[in-house]
C-alpha positions as CSV (number, residue, x, y, z in Angstrom):
1,M,107.8,214.7,315.6
2,S,109.1,217.0,313.0
3,I,112.7,218.1,312.2
4,V,113.7,221.6,311.0
5,Y,115.4,221.3,307.7
6,H,116.5,224.5,305.7
7,N,114.2,226.6,307.8
8,Y,111.0,224.7,307.2
9,M,109.4,221.7,308.9
10,I,109.3,218.3,307.6
11,D,107.2,215.6,308.9
12,Y,108.9,212.4,309.6
13,K,106.2,210.6,307.5
14,D,107.4,212.4,304.4
15,I,110.9,211.1,305.1
16,L,109.6,207.5,305.3
17,K,107.6,207.9,302.0
18,R,110.7,209.3,300.3
19,I,112.9,206.5,301.5
20,G,110.2,204.1,300.6
21,L,110.0,205.4,297.1
22,N,113.8,205.3,296.7
23,F,113.7,201.6,297.8
24,R,111.0,200.8,295.3
25,G,112.9,202.7,292.4
26,E,116.1,200.9,293.2
27,R,114.2,197.4,293.4
28,I,112.6,198.1,290.1
29,K,115.9,199.0,288.6
30,Q,117.2,195.6,289.6
31,G,114.2,193.9,287.9
32,W,113.2,192.4,291.2
33,S,109.6,191.8,292.4
34,Q,108.8,192.6,296.0
35,E,108.8,188.9,296.7
36,K,112.3,188.5,295.4
37,F,113.5,191.5,297.4
38,A,111.8,190.1,300.6
39,E,113.4,186.7,300.0
40,Y,116.8,188.2,299.7
41,A,116.3,190.5,302.8
42,N,114.8,187.3,304.7
43,V,111.5,189.4,305.5
44,H,107.9,189.0,304.6
45,T,106.6,190.4,301.4
46,N,104.1,192.6,303.3
47,Y,107.1,194.2,305.2
48,I,108.7,195.3,301.8
49,G,105.2,196.7,300.7
50,K,105.0,198.8,303.9
51,I,108.5,200.1,303.5
52,E,107.8,201.2,299.9
53,R,104.5,202.8,300.9
54,G,106.3,204.8,303.8
55,E,104.2,202.9,306.4
56,Q,107.2,201.1,308.2
57,N,109.4,202.9,310.5
58,L,112.9,201.8,309.7
59,T,116.2,201.5,311.8
60,I,119.4,202.7,310.3
61,K,120.6,199.1,310.7
62,K,117.6,197.9,308.5
63,I,118.1,200.7,305.8
64,V,121.8,199.9,305.5
65,N,121.1,196.1,305.2
66,L,118.4,196.7,302.6
67,A,120.7,199.1,300.6
68,N,123.4,196.4,300.7
69,I,121.2,193.8,299.5
70,L,120.2,196.0,296.5
71,Q,123.9,197.1,296.2
72,V,123.1,200.8,296.1
73,P,124.8,203.6,298.0
74,L,122.9,205.0,300.9
75,E,123.1,208.3,299.0
76,E,120.6,206.9,296.7
77,I,118.2,205.9,299.5
78,F,118.6,209.2,301.4
79,N,118.0,211.3,298.3
80,F,115.4,213.9,299.5
81,K,115.8,216.3,296.6
82,T,111.9,216.1,296.1
83,L,110.2,215.8,299.4
84,L,106.6,214.8,299.3
85,R,104.0,217.2,300.6
């Protein structure tokens, strides 16, 4: 499934990768390990790794929860200025 964005196609996998990279960047800014983030989020460390690699499909509820745990605005997580190709 792809969406049209500014007259070109973007694969949902690109979006997941970008979200994952944004979560990774924010986690690192906090100085947190994946283990610490996973503990705060009450999830397994493997789950955090899958998110950060763009391998985990996320619900809006989970994205909001993780952003709140990191105390970052959703705008930072949904920053798609540089989409992967």
